[in-house]
Each structure stands twice: as structure tokens, then as C-alpha cells.
C-alpha positions in Angstrom: 8.5 162.6 43.5 8.4 159.2 45.2 8.2 158.0 48.8 11.6 156.3 48.7 13.5 159.6 48.0 16.9 159.6 49.8 17.1 161.7 53.0 19.5 164.2 51.4 16.8 165.1 48.8 14.0 165.6 51.3 14.8 169.3 52.0 14.9 170.0 48.3 11.6 168.2 47.7 10.1 170.0 50.6 11.1 173.4 49.1 9.6 172.3 45.8 6.4 171.5 47.6 6.3 174.9 49.2 6.9 176.5 45.9 4.1 174.6 44.2 1.8 175.5 47.1 2.6 179.2 47.0 2.2 179.4 43.3 -1.2 177.8 43.6 -0.6 175.0 41.2 -3.0 172.8 43.1 -5.6 175.6 43.2 -7.2 177.2 46.2 -7.7 173.9 48.2 -8.2 174.4 51.9 -5.8 173.0 54.4 -6.6 169.6 55.8 -6.2 167.8 59.1 -4.8 164.4 58.2 -4.2 161.3 60.3 -1.3 159.1 59.1 -1.5 155.5 60.5 1.9 154.0 59.6 4.3 151.9 61.6 7.3 152.7 59.4 9.0 155.8 60.8 10.8 156.7 57.6 7.6 156.7 55.6 5.7 158.6 58.2 8.5 161.2 58.5 8.4 161.7 54.7 4.6 162.1 54.6 4.5 164.4 57.6 7.2 166.7 56.2 5.8 166.9 52.7 2.2 167.4 53.8 3.2 170.1 56.4 5.0 172.0 53.7 1.9 171.8 51.5 0.0 173.7 54.3 -1.7 170.7 55.9 -1.7 169.4 59.5 -0.6 165.8 59.7 -0.8 163.7 62.9 1.2 160.4 63.0 0.0 157.3 64.7 2.6 154.6 64.8 0.2 151.7 65.4 -3.3 150.6 64.5 -4.4 150.9 68.1 -3.1 154.5 68.4 -4.7 155.3 65.1 -8.0 153.9 66.2 -8.0 155.9 69.4 -7.2 159.2 67.5 -9.7 158.6 64.7 -12.5 158.1 67.3 -11.6 161.0 69.6 -10.5 163.7 67.2 -11.7 165.1 63.9 -9.7 164.6 60.7 -10.5 165.3 57.1 -8.8 162.2 55.7 -7.1 159.1 57.2 -4.0 157.8 55.4 -3.8 154.1 56.4 -1.1 151.5 55.9 -2.2 147.9 55.7 0.7 145.8 56.9 1.0 146.7 60.6 1.5 144.3 63.5 -1.4 143.5 65.9 -4.2 145.8 64.6 -3.6 145.9 60.9 -5.1 148.3 58.4 -7.9 146.1 57.1 -9.1 145.4 60.6 -8.8 149.0 61.6 -10.9 150.2 58.6 -13.5 147.6 59.4 -13.6 148.6 63.1 -13.8 152.4 62.4 -16.8 151.9 60.0 -18.5 149.6 62.5 -18.2 152.3 65.1 -19.6 154.9 62.7 -16.4 156.8 62.1 -17.1 158.2 58.6 -13.8 160.0 58.0 -12.6 159.2 54.4 -9.9 156.5 54.4 -7.0 156.4 51.8 -5.1 153.2 51.9 -1.4 153.5 51.1 0.4 150.2 50.9 2.8 147.9 49.0 0.0 145.4 48.4 -0.9 146.0 44.8 -2.9 142.8 43.9 -6.5 143.2 42.8 -7.9 141.1 45.6 -6.0 143.2 48.2 -7.4 146.4 46.7 -10.9 145.0 46.5 -10.7 143.8 50.1 -9.6 147.2 51.4 -12.4 149.0 49.5 -15.0 146.5 50.7 -14.0 147.0 54.3 -14.8 150.7 54.1 -11.8 152.5 52.5 -12.6 155.2 50.0 -9.4 155.1 47.9 -6.3 153.1 47.4 -2.7 154.0 46.3 0.1 151.5 46.0 3.8 152.2 46.9 5.9 153.6 45.2 3.6 156.5 44.6 3.7 160.0 43.2 3.4 162.6 45.9 1.5 164.9 43.6 -1.0 162.1 42.9 -1.4 161.5 46.7 -2.1 165.2 47.2 -4.7 165.2 44.4 -6.5 162.2 45.8 -6.5 163.6 49.3 -8.1 166.8 48.0 -10.6 164.8 46.0 -11.7 162.8 49.1 -12.0 166.0 51.2 -14.1 167.7 48.5 -16.3 164.7 48.2 -16.9 164.6 51.9 -17.6 168.3 52.2 -20.1 168.0 49.3 -22.1 165.2 51.1 -22.6 167.3 54.3 -25.8 169.1 54.8 -25.8 172.7 53.7 -27.3 173.8 57.0 -27.1 172.0 60.3 -30.0 172.2 62.8 -30.6 171.4 66.4 -34.1 172.5 67.4 -34.3 176.2 66.3 -30.5 176.6 66.2 -29.2 176.7 62.6 -25.5 176.8 61.5 -24.8 177.6 57.9 -21.2 176.4 57.1 -21.2 178.1 53.7 -21.9 181.6 55.2 -20.4 180.8 58.6 -23.7 182.1 60.0 -25.6 181.0 63.1 -29.3 181.7 63.8 -31.4 181.0 66.8 -34.9 181.2 65.6 -35.0 184.4 63.4 -32.2 186.0 65.4 -28.6 186.0 64.0 -26.0 185.2 66.7 -22.6 186.9 66.2 -19.8 184.6 67.2 -16.0 184.9 67.3 -13.9 182.5 65.3 -13.2 180.4 68.3 -16.9 180.3 69.4 -18.0 179.4 65.9 -15.4 176.5 65.7 -16.6 175.1 69.0 -20.2 175.3 68.0 -19.5 173.7 64.6 -17.6 170.8 66.2 -20.5 170.2 68.7 -23.3 170.5 66.1 -21.6 168.1 63.7 -21.8 165.5 66.5 -25.2 166.6 67.8 -26.6 164.1 70.3 -23.1 162.7 71.1 -20.7 163.7 73.9 -17.6 165.4 72.6 -14.5 165.1 74.8 -12.7 168.2 76.1 -9.5 167.0 74.5 -11.2 166.5 71.2 -12.6 170.0 71.3 -9.3 171.6 72.2 -7.4 169.7 69.4 -10.2 170.5 66.8 -10.2 174.3 67.6 -6.6 175.1 68.7 -4.7 172.2 67.1 -2.4 169.5 68.4 0.7 171.6 68.9 -0.7 174.1 71.5 -0.9 173.7 75.2 -4.5 174.8 75.9 -5.8 174.2 79.4 -9.3 172.9 80.1 -10.2 176.1 82.0 -9.6 178.0 78.8 -12.0 175.7 77.0 -14.6 176.1 79.8 -14.3 179.9 79.5 -15.1 179.8 75.8 -18.0 177.3 76.4 -19.4 179.8 78.9 -19.3 182.6 76.4 -20.8 180.4 73.7 -23.7 179.4 76.1 -24.5 183.0 76.9 -25.1 183.6 73.2 -26.7 180.3 72.1 -28.7 179.6 75.2 -30.1 182.9 76.5 -32.6 183.0 79.4 -36.0 181.7 78.5 -34.9 179.5 75.6 -34.5 175.8 75.5 -31.1 174.8 76.7 -29.1 173.1 73.9 -25.4 173.0 75.2 -25.0 170.5 78.0 -22.1 169.4 80.1 -21.6 165.6 80.2 -19.9 164.9 83.5 -16.5 163.1 83.2 -16.6 163.4 79.4 -17.1 166.8 77.8 -20.0 168.6 76.1 -23.0 167.8 74.0 -25.5 169.8 72.0 -29.0 168.3 72.0 -32.5 169.6 72.1 -33.8 167.2 74.9 -33.5 168.0 78.6 -30.7 165.9 79.9 -30.8 167.0 83.5 -32.3 163.7 84.6 -29.4 161.8 83.0 -26.6 163.4 85.0 -25.9 166.1 82.5 -26.1 169.9 83.1 
């Protein structure tokens, strides 16, 4: 199964992918949110179709600049990056993302198969490298490997002051008290606490919790943040969830009222 498969074979290949997924040949791997930075529409279409049928959620950026913006504003499990793009190329994009502390795993997918090209990509911050033409099954295996490796490096429990989030148990505690959260509330808190001390944009929260393909209004997000605050920040406790005016929300133990935050 290779990237240059003719268009008339794509539906057949997609059905085969669905069959493999349903039969569990790849195991019980979790679905991933993937950013594809690729200027060639035919390649991007093939990747998006195949990955979608494998149960993943791909997002296509057709330029390096668009990919850079999405990688910084939204949360992805792995970035699939082409090297030979006009203006902002893959090498420069990888370097820029790492310089701006975007730690999302990067898989380079390119025609450049020389050893110096591979070494350069890895030195600039990429985590893996596949040359075209490639086996789609190998691509899937490498994506899952990168995702598992990233999950393994995360702390078992995340803490901000006396607030503790346990991803393994999907449990939240404030001090000794367990906080029951709905799935949406938990997803919002998880997104905020993974970026503790940083402002998370409203759009980024909406896309991380509800996905890219749903029209969720900001007042819906505000309503869920209100519910989450009532549970996480009860009266008499240090306020942790703050509104950052003109940006979004932040979770932090310090009092930000003097900095224009509420």
C-alpha cells in the first residue's frame, strides 16, 4: 500500500484500512489527532482519507505558515511534515516549532532520502523520518510508536497547587476531595493543566474538546468553563482558573488579578 496508488484504487484501499482497523490488527491503539503539513494536494488527500478510515482525525495545512500557526494554537498527537515546501519549508518549520517550545512529535515524510537530509531533519528536532514511496502500514506503526513514546514521557499526575489530575485514572482531586467532572469538563481541565501557566486560546480549547468539524460557539465554551470553575474553584479556595482578556483561559496558582486577568 503506497502513497502513489491510483485514484481508482483509493476507495478499495480505504475499505481495506477500515477492515484492518475493525479486526484489531494494529491492536487497541487510541485514535490520534494528526497535523499534516503538505503542499501537494494529492498526497494530502491520500493521507487524510487513509488516516480517517483508520479512526484518526487528520488536519491538513497546505503551507508551512499555516502548519506553524496550527501547531502553535492547537493540540496534536503527531505532526506529519513534508520538507520541500515553498517559502517556509519543513526544515525551517521544525526548527521554529522547537525554538518556540512546541514539543509535539514530528514525523518527516519526504522524497529526500540521502543520509545528510535525514540527519539534518533529525538534528533540527524531528523525531522520525520516512522517505517516499512508503508503506502505509509502516507509517501507521511509526505514528503509533511516536504517540506511545510521547504519552510515556508525560508525568503520571499533573499538579497545580493542591489540584491534581491523574490521566491514567481520569481522576481529579482538590486537596483530599475528589471532584466529579463530566467528560467535557475533564477534557477542558486536562487541556488547561497540560499548559499550566500559559494562556490557552478559546479556539484551541474548542478544537481540542469538540474537534475541528463542529460549530461550537464561544458562549458554549464559557458556560462549560463556568461549570468547571464552580467545581475546581469553590468559595474559600485559591482561585486557579483565570480568564486572560482578549486571549482565553489559564490555570495557575498565582493571583493574576493585578495583571489584567480575572
